[in-house]
Jmol script that loads the backbone (N, CA, C; Angstrom):
load data "model"
ATOM      1  N   MET A   1     104.766 115.355 118.643  1.00  0.00           N
ATOM      2  CA  MET A   1     103.970 115.046 119.813  1.00  0.00           C
ATOM      3  C   MET A   1     103.246 113.717 119.603  1.00  0.00           C
ATOM      4  N   ARG A   2     103.235 112.900 120.602  1.00  0.00           N
ATOM      5  CA  ARG A   2     102.610 111.576 120.523  1.00  0.00           C
ATOM      6  C   ARG A   2     101.088 111.712 120.508  1.00  0.00           C
ATOM      7  N   SER A   3     100.441 111.070 119.518  1.00  0.00           N
ATOM      8  CA  SER A   3      98.979 111.162 119.408  1.00  0.00           C
ATOM      9  C   SER A   3      98.263 110.023 120.114  1.00  0.00           C
ATOM     10  N   SER A   4      99.007 109.034 120.581  1.00  0.00           N
ATOM     11  CA  SER A   4      98.396 107.910 121.288  1.00  0.00           C
ATOM     12  C   SER A   4      98.911 107.881 122.720  1.00  0.00           C
ATOM     13  N   ARG A   5      98.227 107.107 123.540  1.00  0.00           N
ATOM     14  CA  ARG A   5      98.650 106.983 124.932  1.00  0.00           C
ATOM     15  C   ARG A   5      98.556 105.523 125.346  1.00  0.00           C
ATOM     16  N   PRO A   6      99.363 105.120 126.292  1.00  0.00           N
ATOM     17  CA  PRO A   6      99.315 103.737 126.764  1.00  0.00           C
ATOM     18  C   PRO A   6      97.962 103.418 127.393  1.00  0.00           C
ATOM     19  N   VAL A   7      97.479 102.206 127.147  1.00  0.00           N
ATOM     20  CA  VAL A   7      96.214 101.744 127.700  1.00  0.00           C
ATOM     21  C   VAL A   7      96.441 100.343 128.256  1.00  0.00           C
ATOM     22  N   THR A   8      95.887 100.090 129.425  1.00  0.00           N
ATOM     23  CA  THR A   8      95.967  98.754 130.006  1.00  0.00           C
ATOM     24  C   THR A   8      94.666  98.022 129.685  1.00  0.00           C
ATOM     25  N   VAL A   9      94.790  96.803 129.177  1.00  0.00           N
ATOM     26  CA  VAL A   9      93.622  96.018 128.782  1.00  0.00           C
ATOM     27  C   VAL A   9      93.736  94.628 129.394  1.00  0.00           C
ATOM     28  N   THR A  10      92.655  94.152 129.985  1.00  0.00           N
ATOM     29  CA  THR A  10      92.597  92.782 130.471  1.00  0.00           C
ATOM     30  C   THR A  10      91.825  91.965 129.443  1.00  0.00           C
ATOM     31  N   LEU A  11      92.477  90.989 128.841  1.00  0.00           N
ATOM     32  CA  LEU A  11      91.875  90.244 127.741  1.00  0.00           C
ATOM     33  C   LEU A  11      91.114  89.005 128.180  1.00  0.00           C
ATOM     34  N   GLY A  12      91.457  88.448 129.314  1.00  0.00           N
ATOM     35  CA  GLY A  12      90.773  87.239 129.746  1.00  0.00           C
ATOM     36  C   GLY A  12      90.998  86.110 128.749  1.00  0.00           C
ATOM     37  N   LYS A  13      89.914  85.466 128.320  1.00  0.00           N
ATOM     38  CA  LYS A  13      90.012  84.318 127.406  1.00  0.00           C
ATOM     39  C   LYS A  13      90.589  84.698 126.047  1.00  0.00           C
ATOM     40  N   GLN A  14      90.480  85.955 125.667  1.00  0.00           N
ATOM     41  CA  GLN A  14      91.008  86.401 124.374  1.00  0.00           C
ATOM     42  C   GLN A  14      92.534  86.500 124.361  1.00  0.00           C
ATOM     43  N   GLN A  15      93.164  86.377 125.525  1.00  0.00           N
ATOM     44  CA  GLN A  15      94.628  86.430 125.592  1.00  0.00           C
ATOM     45  C   GLN A  15      95.250  85.372 124.685  1.00  0.00           C
ATOM     46  N   SER A  16      94.627  84.194 124.611  1.00  0.00           N
ATOM     47  CA  SER A  16      95.174  83.124 123.770  1.00  0.00           C
ATOM     48  C   SER A  16      95.141  83.503 122.288  1.00  0.00           C
ATOM     49  N   ILE A  17      94.157  84.290 121.899  1.00  0.00           N
ATOM     50  CA  ILE A  17      94.092  84.755 120.499  1.00  0.00           C
ATOM     51  C   ILE A  17      95.262  85.687 120.222  1.00  0.00           C
ATOM     52  N   LEU A  18      95.507  86.601 121.150  1.00  0.00           N
ATOM     53  CA  LEU A  18      96.627  87.524 120.990  1.00  0.00           C
ATOM     54  C   LEU A  18      97.938  86.755 120.944  1.00  0.00           C
ATOM     55  N   ASP A  19      98.105  85.802 121.864  1.00  0.00           N
ATOM     56  CA  ASP A  19      99.330  85.006 121.906  1.00  0.00           C
ATOM     57  C   ASP A  19      99.540  84.236 120.600  1.00  0.00           C
ATOM     58  N   ALA A  20      98.480  83.643 120.085  1.00  0.00           N
ATOM     59  CA  ALA A  20      98.578  82.885 118.831  1.00  0.00           C
ATOM     60  C   ALA A  20      98.917  83.816 117.666  1.00  0.00           C
ATOM     61  N   SER A  21      98.339  85.012 117.675  1.00  0.00           N
ATOM     62  CA  SER A  21      98.638  85.979 116.609  1.00  0.00           C
ATOM     63  C   SER A  21     100.112  86.371 116.634  1.00  0.00           C
ATOM     64  N   LEU A  22     100.650  86.563 117.824  1.00  0.00           N
ATOM     65  CA  LEU A  22     102.075  86.895 117.944  1.00  0.00           C
ATOM     66  C   LEU A  22     102.947  85.711 117.549  1.00  0.00           C
ATOM     67  N   ALA A  23     102.565  84.510 117.972  1.00  0.00           N
ATOM     68  CA  ALA A  23     103.344  83.309 117.665  1.00  0.00           C
ATOM     69  C   ALA A  23     103.367  83.014 116.167  1.00  0.00           C
ATOM     70  N   SER A  24     102.317  83.427 115.465  1.00  0.00           N
ATOM     71  CA  SER A  24     102.245  83.174 114.023  1.00  0.00           C
ATOM     72  C   SER A  24     103.289  83.973 113.254  1.00  0.00           C
ATOM     73  N   GLY A  25     103.781  85.024 113.864  1.00  0.00           N
ATOM     74  CA  GLY A  25     104.752  85.878 113.182  1.00  0.00           C
ATOM     75  C   GLY A  25     104.110  86.948 112.333  1.00  0.00           C
ATOM     76  N   ASN A  26     102.790  86.967 112.270  1.00  0.00           N
ATOM     77  CA  ASN A  26     102.101  87.984 111.472  1.00  0.00           C
ATOM     78  C   ASN A  26     102.134  89.359 112.128  1.00  0.00           C
ATOM     79  N   TYR A  27     102.358  89.394 113.426  1.00  0.00           N
ATOM     80  CA  TYR A  27     102.392  90.649 114.176  1.00  0.00           C
ATOM     81  C   TYR A  27     103.633  90.661 115.048  1.00  0.00           C
ATOM     82  N   GLU A  28     104.209  91.839 115.227  1.00  0.00           N
ATOM     83  CA  GLU A  28     105.418  91.960 116.044  1.00  0.00           C
ATOM     84  C   GLU A  28     105.124  92.376 117.475  1.00  0.00           C
ATOM     85  N   SER A  29     103.911  92.880 117.742  1.00  0.00           N
ATOM     86  CA  SER A  29     103.607  93.334 119.099  1.00  0.00           C
ATOM     87  C   SER A  29     102.121  93.201 119.392  1.00  0.00           C
ATOM     88  N   ALA A  30     101.799  93.210 120.671  1.00  0.00           N
ATOM     89  CA  ALA A  30     100.394  93.180 121.085  1.00  0.00           C
ATOM     90  C   ALA A  30      99.671  94.416 120.543  1.00  0.00           C
ATOM     91  N   SER A  31     100.355  95.537 120.497  1.00  0.00           N
ATOM     92  CA  SER A  31      99.743  96.763 119.979  1.00  0.00           C
ATOM     93  C   SER A  31      99.300  96.591 118.527  1.00  0.00           C
ATOM     94  N   GLU A  32     100.140  95.932 117.721  1.00  0.00           N
ATOM     95  CA  GLU A  32      99.767  95.695 116.318  1.00  0.00           C
ATOM     96  C   GLU A  32      98.514  94.828 116.226  1.00  0.00           C
ATOM     97  N   VAL A  33      98.436  93.798 117.071  1.00  0.00           N
ATOM     98  CA  VAL A  33      97.273  92.904 117.067  1.00  0.00           C
ATOM     99  C   VAL A  33      96.018  93.691 117.439  1.00  0.00           C
ATOM    100  N   VAL A  34      96.107  94.485 118.486  1.00  0.00           N
ATOM    101  CA  VAL A  34      94.946  95.257 118.941  1.00  0.00           C
ATOM    102  C   VAL A  34      94.540  96.279 117.883  1.00  0.00           C
ATOM    103  N   ARG A  35      95.505  96.956 117.271  1.00  0.00           N
ATOM    104  CA  ARG A  35      95.159  97.924 116.215  1.00  0.00           C
ATOM    105  C   ARG A  35      94.474  97.233 115.037  1.00  0.00           C
ATOM    106  N   ALA A  36      94.976  96.051 114.650  1.00  0.00           N
ATOM    107  CA  ALA A  36      94.344  95.302 113.546  1.00  0.00           C
ATOM    108  C   ALA A  36      92.926  94.888 113.928  1.00  0.00           C
ATOM    109  N   ALA A  37      92.747  94.465 115.183  1.00  0.00           N
ATOM    110  CA  ALA A  37      91.408  94.072 115.637  1.00  0.00           C
ATOM    111  C   ALA A  37      90.457  95.261 115.629  1.00  0.00           C
ATOM    112  N   LEU A  38      90.935  96.422 116.037  1.00  0.00           N
ATOM    113  CA  LEU A  38      90.089  97.612 116.036  1.00  0.00           C
ATOM    114  C   LEU A  38      89.739  98.047 114.612  1.00  0.00           C
ATOM    115  N   ARG A  39      90.699  97.911 113.687  1.00  0.00           N
ATOM    116  CA  ARG A  39      90.390  98.223 112.279  1.00  0.00           C
ATOM    117  C   ARG A  39      89.324  97.262 111.747  1.00  0.00           C
ATOM    118  N   ALA A  40      89.441  95.972 112.091  1.00  0.00           N
ATOM    119  CA  ALA A  40      88.453  94.984 111.651  1.00  0.00           C
ATOM    120  C   ALA A  40      87.082  95.297 112.252  1.00  0.00           C
ATOM    121  N   LEU A  41      87.057  95.703 113.510  1.00  0.00           N
ATOM    122  CA  LEU A  41      85.795  96.077 114.159  1.00  0.00           C
ATOM    123  C   LEU A  41      85.181  97.277 113.464  1.00  0.00           C
ATOM    124  N   ARG A  42      85.993  98.246 113.106  1.00  0.00           N
ATOM    125  CA  ARG A  42      85.491  99.433 112.395  1.00  0.00           C
ATOM    126  C   ARG A  42      84.897  99.033 111.045  1.00  0.00           C
ATOM    127  N   ARG A  43      85.603  98.155 110.304  1.00  0.00           N
ATOM    128  CA  ARG A  43      85.081  97.696 109.007  1.00  0.00           C
ATOM    129  C   ARG A  43      83.755  96.977 109.192  1.00  0.00           C
ATOM    130  N   GLN A  44      83.679  96.123 110.210  1.00  0.00           N
ATOM    131  CA  GLN A  44      82.442  95.388 110.491  1.00  0.00           C
ATOM    132  C   GLN A  44      81.310  96.352 110.817  1.00  0.00           C
ATOM    133  N   ASP A  45      81.585  97.339 111.645  1.00  0.00           N
ATOM    134  CA  ASP A  45      80.560  98.331 111.998  1.00  0.00           C
ATOM    135  C   ASP A  45      80.112  99.120 110.773  1.00  0.00           C
ATOM    136  N   ASP A  46      81.067  99.504 109.924  1.00  0.00           N
ATOM    137  CA  ASP A  46      80.729 100.247 108.708  1.00  0.00           C
ATOM    138  C   ASP A  46      79.830  99.422 107.793  1.00  0.00           C
ATOM    139  N   ILE A  47      80.154  98.132 107.643  1.00  0.00           N
ATOM    140  CA  ILE A  47      79.344  97.251 106.801  1.00  0.00           C
ATOM    141  C   ILE A  47      77.952  97.082 107.394  1.00  0.00           C
ATOM    142  N   LEU A  48      77.884  96.843 108.690  1.00  0.00           N
ATOM    143  CA  LEU A  48      76.586  96.689 109.349  1.00  0.00           C
ATOM    144  C   LEU A  48      75.747  97.957 109.213  1.00  0.00           C
ATOM    145  N   ASN A  49      76.360  99.110 109.407  1.00  0.00           N
ATOM    146  CA  ASN A  49      75.633 100.370 109.259  1.00  0.00           C
ATOM    147  C   ASN A  49      75.111 100.544 107.839  1.00  0.00           C
ATOM    148  N   GLU A  50      75.906 100.173 106.849  1.00  0.00           N
ATOM    149  CA  GLU A  50      75.469 100.303 105.457  1.00  0.00           C
ATOM    150  C   GLU A  50      74.312  99.345 105.169  1.00  0.00           C
ATOM    151  N   VAL A  51      74.406  98.108 105.660  1.00  0.00           N
ATOM    152  CA  VAL A  51      73.331  97.134 105.459  1.00  0.00           C
ATOM    153  C   VAL A  51      72.044  97.636 106.108  1.00  0.00           C
ATOM    154  N   MET A  52      72.157  98.119 107.338  1.00  0.00           N
ATOM    155  CA  MET A  52      70.969  98.622 108.033  1.00  0.00           C
ATOM    156  C   MET A  52      70.390  99.841 107.330  1.00  0.00           C
ATOM    157  N   SER A  53      71.241 100.727 106.856  1.00  0.00           N
ATOM    158  CA  SER A  53      70.766 101.908 106.120  1.00  0.00           C
ATOM    159  C   SER A  53      70.014 101.492 104.862  1.00  0.00           C
ATOM    160  N   GLU A  54      70.546 100.491 104.168  1.00  0.00           N
ATOM    161  CA  GLU A  54      69.885  99.999 102.957  1.00  0.00           C
ATOM    162  C   GLU A  54      68.537  99.381 103.300  1.00  0.00           C
ATOM    163  N   LYS A  55      68.484  98.602 104.370  1.00  0.00           N
ATOM    164  CA  LYS A  55      67.211  97.998 104.796  1.00  0.00           C
ATOM    165  C   LYS A  55      66.189  99.080 105.144  1.00  0.00           C
ATOM    166  N   ILE A  56      66.641 100.123 105.805  1.00  0.00           N
ATOM    167  CA  ILE A  56      65.737 101.227 106.149  1.00  0.00           C
ATOM    168  C   ILE A  56      65.243 101.918 104.884  1.00  0.00           C
ATOM    169  N   ARG A  57      66.161 102.173 103.931  1.00  0.00           N
ATOM    170  CA  ARG A  57      65.749 102.794 102.656  1.00  0.00           C
ATOM    171  C   ARG A  57      64.711 101.922 101.950  1.00  0.00           C
ATOM    172  N   GLU A  58      64.968 100.603 101.903  1.00  0.00           N
ATOM    173  CA  GLU A  58      64.016  99.685 101.266  1.00  0.00           C
ATOM    174  C   GLU A  58      62.669  99.728 101.970  1.00  0.00           C
ATOM    175  N   SER A  59      62.704  99.739 103.278  1.00  0.00           N
ATOM    176  CA  SER A  59      61.465  99.766 104.059  1.00  0.00           C
ATOM    177  C   SER A  59      60.681 101.044 103.802  1.00  0.00           C
ATOM    178  N   MET A  60      61.387 102.157 103.740  1.00  0.00           N
ATOM    179  CA  MET A  60      60.723 103.443 103.511  1.00  0.00           C
ATOM    180  C   MET A  60      60.104 103.516 102.114  1.00  0.00           C
ATOM    181  N   GLN A  61      60.669 102.787 101.169  1.00  0.00           N
ATOM    182  CA  GLN A  61      60.161 102.803  99.800  1.00  0.00           C
ATOM    183  C   GLN A  61      59.124 101.711  99.541  1.00  0.00           C
ATOM    184  N   ASP A  62      58.868 100.867 100.524  1.00  0.00           N
ATOM    185  CA  ASP A  62      57.910  99.773 100.378  1.00  0.00           C
ATOM    186  C   ASP A  62      56.507 100.346 100.208  1.00  0.00           C
ATOM    187  N   SER A  63      55.841  99.944  99.144  1.00  0.00           N
ATOM    188  CA  SER A  63      54.522 100.502  98.838  1.00  0.00           C
ATOM    189  C   SER A  63      53.378  99.728  99.502  1.00  0.00           C
ATOM    190  N   ARG A  64      53.699  98.637 100.182  1.00  0.00           N
ATOM    191  CA  ARG A  64      52.638  97.877 100.849  1.00  0.00           C
ATOM    192  C   ARG A  64      52.048  98.690 101.997  1.00  0.00           C
ATOM    193  N   ALA A  65      50.808  98.391 102.318  1.00  0.00           N
ATOM    194  CA  ALA A  65      50.129  99.108 103.396  1.00  0.00           C
ATOM    195  C   ALA A  65      50.773  98.796 104.742  1.00  0.00           C
ATOM    196  N   ASP A  66      50.750  99.776 105.637  1.00  0.00           N
ATOM    197  CA  ASP A  66      51.261  99.569 106.987  1.00  0.00           C
ATOM    198  C   ASP A  66      50.365  98.599 107.742  1.00  0.00           C
ATOM    199  N   ILE A  67      50.968  97.863 108.664  1.00  0.00           N
ATOM    200  CA  ILE A  67      50.218  96.942 109.515  1.00  0.00           C
ATOM    201  C   ILE A  67      50.200  97.551 110.915  1.00  0.00           C
ATOM    202  N   PRO A  68      49.033  97.686 111.513  1.00  0.00           N
ATOM    203  CA  PRO A  68      48.969  98.253 112.857  1.00  0.00           C
ATOM    204  C   PRO A  68      49.791  97.420 113.844  1.00  0.00           C
ATOM    205  N   MET A  69      50.452  98.099 114.768  1.00  0.00           N
ATOM    206  CA  MET A  69      51.302  97.440 115.749  1.00  0.00           C
ATOM    207  C   MET A  69      50.523  96.408 116.559  1.00  0.00           C
ATOM    208  N   SER A  70      49.309  96.733 116.916  1.00  0.00           N
ATOM    209  CA  SER A  70      48.512  95.795 117.719  1.00  0.00           C
ATOM    210  C   SER A  70      48.294  94.482 116.970  1.00  0.00           C
ATOM    211  N   GLU A  71      48.113  94.564 115.667  1.00  0.00           N
ATOM    212  CA  GLU A  71      47.928  93.353 114.850  1.00  0.00           C
ATOM    213  C   GLU A  71      49.218  92.533 114.797  1.00  0.00           C
ATOM    214  N   VAL A  72      50.335  93.212 114.647  1.00  0.00           N
ATOM    215  CA  VAL A  72      51.629  92.521 114.595  1.00  0.00           C
ATOM    216  C   VAL A  72      51.868  91.773 115.901  1.00  0.00           C
ATOM    217  N   PHE A  73      51.668  92.456 117.042  1.00  0.00           N
ATOM    218  CA  PHE A  73      51.907  91.817 118.329  1.00  0.00           C
ATOM    219  C   PHE A  73      50.908  90.697 118.599  1.00  0.00           C
ATOM    220  N   ALA A  74      49.685  90.848 118.154  1.00  0.00           N
ATOM    221  CA  ALA A  74      48.695  89.777 118.331  1.00  0.00           C
ATOM    222  C   ALA A  74      49.134  88.526 117.567  1.00  0.00           C
ATOM    223  N   LYS A  75      49.640  88.715 116.345  1.00  0.00           N
ATOM    224  CA  LYS A  75      50.112  87.579 115.556  1.00  0.00           C
ATOM    225  C   LYS A  75      51.341  86.939 116.201  1.00  0.00           C
ATOM    226  N   LEU A  76      52.234  87.764 116.741  1.00  0.00           N
ATOM    227  CA  LEU A  76      53.420  87.223 117.407  1.00  0.00           C
ATOM    228  C   LEU A  76      53.042  86.438 118.658  1.00  0.00           C
ATOM    229  N   ARG A  77      52.107  86.964 119.440  1.00  0.00           N
ATOM    230  CA  ARG A  77      51.653  86.248 120.635  1.00  0.00           C
ATOM    231  C   ARG A  77      51.022  84.915 120.253  1.00  0.00           C
ATOM    232  N   ALA A  78      50.192  84.910 119.216  1.00  0.00           N
ATOM    233  CA  ALA A  78      49.535  83.678 118.771  1.00  0.00           C
ATOM    234  C   ALA A  78      50.581  82.666 118.294  1.00  0.00           C
ATOM    235  N   ARG A  79      51.579  83.116 117.588  1.00  0.00           N
ATOM    236  CA  ARG A  79      52.638  82.223 117.096  1.00  0.00           C
ATOM    237  C   ARG A  79      53.424  81.643 118.271  1.00  0.00           C
ATOM    238  N   GLN A  80      53.752  82.483 119.247  1.00  0.00           N
ATOM    239  CA  GLN A  80      54.482  82.014 120.416  1.00  0.00           C
ATOM    240  C   GLN A  80      53.648  81.023 121.218  1.00  0.00           C
ATOM    241  N   LEU A  81      52.377  81.297 121.361  1.00  0.00           N
ATOM    242  CA  LEU A  81      51.480  80.396 122.091  1.00  0.00           C
ATOM    243  C   LEU A  81      51.399  79.045 121.389  1.00  0.00           C
ATOM    244  N   ALA A  82      51.316  79.060 120.058  1.00  0.00           N
ATOM    245  CA  ALA A  82      51.243  77.823 119.285  1.00  0.00           C
ATOM    246  C   ALA A  82      52.524  77.001 119.456  1.00  0.00           C
ATOM    247  N   LYS A  83      53.670  77.669 119.529  1.00  0.00           N
ATOM    248  CA  LYS A  83      54.933  76.969 119.693  1.00  0.00           C
ATOM    249  C   LYS A  83      55.054  76.330 121.061  1.00  0.00           C
ATOM    250  N   SER A  84      54.477  76.982 122.071  1.00  0.00           N
ATOM    251  CA  SER A  84      54.626  76.479 123.431  1.00  0.00           C
ATOM    252  C   SER A  84      53.655  75.347 123.764  1.00  0.00           C
ATOM    253  N   GLN A  85      52.733  75.053 122.870  1.00  0.00           N
ATOM    254  CA  GLN A  85      51.743  73.995 123.147  1.00  0.00           C
ATOM    255  C   GLN A  85      52.143  72.695 122.526  1.00  0.00           C
TER     256      GLN A  85
END
end "model"
wireframe off; spacefill off
backbone 0.3
color backbone group
């Protein structure tokens, strides 16, 4: 039984990337290009999730005192105001 199904995709400006990938001879079909792109996207998402998880772990283990949100936003507003002047 087939586990995949046909999908119609409009690529727009990315069509030239697909065409170049096929012309290079590295891929035999548009499906191969799209599957490779989806695998690359999955790897990118996995890496980003791991980086973010590590940042969260580091933040949770940070022994410095918390800064009140109102103080953070006041400093950001002051910095933005200074930049605009």
